[in-house]
N, C-alpha and C positions, 0 to 999 in steps of 0.2 A: 124204441122199446127193447128191453132185454128179455131173455127167457125167464128170469125170475119175476119180472113185472107181469109178463104174460101169464105165468102160472097163477099169480095172485089175482089178477083181473078176471080170469076165466074160472077161477076156483078149481084148478086142475090138481089131481093127485099124482105125486111123483113116484115113479117106479125105479128110478135111479137116483144117484146123488145129483145135486144141482150143479150144473156147469153153466155159469152165467155167460151168455153170449149175446151179441146184438142180433135182433131180428129185423130183416129187411123186406120180408114178403111172406107169402104163403103159397103152398102147392098142395092140392088135394087129389089123391089118386090111390087106388087099391091095386094098381098093377106096377110091379117092380120095374119092368122095362120102361114104362112110361115115366116113372120117377127118375130113372137114370138118364133118359133122353131129354126131359123137360124141366125138372126142378132146378133151381138155381142155388148157389152157395148163399147161405144166410136165410133161406126160406125155412119156415116151419112146415114140416110135412104132416098133413092130417090124413090118417088112414084107418082102415078097419083091420088090416093085416097084422098078424102077430107071430112072425117067424123070423129066423135068423137072416134071411135074405133082405128083409126090410131094413135091418140094421146095416147090412153090407151096402145096400144101395144108398142109404142116407149118408154113410161115411164117404162113399165114393163121390157123391155130389157136394158134400160138406154142408149139409143142412144144419141149422142152429138147434133144432129140437124136433122131436116126434110127438104128436098127440094121437093117441089111440082112442077111438070112439066106441060108443055103446058099452062102456064098462069092461071092455076086454082087457086082458093083461098079457104080458110076455112070459114065455117060459124062462126059467132061471138061466139057462145058457144064453139066451138072447139078451137078457139084462146084463149079464157079464160082458158080452160083446159090446154093448152100448157103453158101459162104464169104461172099458178099455179104450174105446174110440172117443170118450168124453162127449157123448151125445146125451143130453137130458131127454128122458122119455117120460111122458105123462099119460094118464088115462082120465077119461071123463065118461059120465053116463050119457052125455049129449051125443046126438048123431052128427054126422059130418056137416049137414046143412046148418044145424044149430051152432056148431063151432065156427063155421064160415061166417055166419051172421055176426057172432060176437067178435070175431077178428076184424071184420069190416067196421063195426061200431068202434073198435079200439084203434082204428086208423091203419091197420095192416092190410095191404092190398097185394 
């Protein structure tokens, strides 16, 4: 699955331009240090956090995309950072559990 297919399947709203990348898994965490230590390249990061450090951690790990839950959005500066790093960022009104369930149903583990 690609980030574009993921966005369509989960009906995610894009906060950045679409950068189509392959998705190989998912990591769910709201702690930046946990993301850095445990997320894998190609994962979709599902989080509630909306600050610049989330983008920095995602870039360091080389995640495929970020999904921000509960309808939250990023500040303009963080959106700019994500665009420069070519990380697609999406938002959804779903909570992390609902996103995890939908990802599982889509075959993303």
